[in-house]
N, C-alpha and C positions, 0 to 999 in steps of 0.2 A: 418761796415761789421763784421760779426761773422763767424768764421771758426772753424770746429771741425771734428774729425773722429768718427766713430762709436766705441763704447767700444769693440765690437767684433774684430775689426782689431788690436787693441792694445793687446788683449788677444792672438790672433794668431801670431802676429808679434811684440813682445815687443822691438825689435831692430829697429823698424821703425823710420826714421828721417823725420819729417814732416816740411813743409815750405809753404809759400805763396809768390806769385809773383804778385805785383801790377804794371800794365803797363798802361801808358797813351799815347794818340796820335795814337791809332790804330782805323781804321774805315773800313767799308766794301768796300770802293772804292780804297783801297791801292793795289798797284801791289806787289805781293810777288814772282813773277817769278824769279827775280834775286837772291833772298835769297834761293829759292828752288834749283836753279842751283848750288849755292855754297855748300849747304848741300849735294846734290847728288854727287858732285865732291869729297867731303871729304869721303863720304860713299864708293864710288867706289875705291878710293885710299886705304882705310883701308882694303876693301875686296880683293884687289889685293895682299896684303901682308899677309893676314891670312884668314882662314875660319871663317865664321860667328860664329860657335861654339867655336872658340878660343878667341873671344873678351871677355874681363873681364866683361863687363856689361851683356852680354848674359849668361855667366857662372853663374853670380850672380842670375839672374832671374830663371835660370833652377834649381839652387841648393836650392832656397828658400823653395819650398814645401818639399823637402827631409829633410832639417833642422827642419822644423816644425813637421814633422812626427817622428823625432828622429832616 
């Protein structure tokens, strides 16, 4: 397997941290409902404590274009 990003993305976001995740054992007949319920519960609990805009990962995504623009 060969993995790479466009050079344009590295020019615009030099602080980008890239990675690859290789997963085995996943197939189309798997049931993911239980996992979805777990993630939904985590999300609801986090949003009960703070507004979406206060979450660090949301703040980082929102700030990225402004950092790039200087």
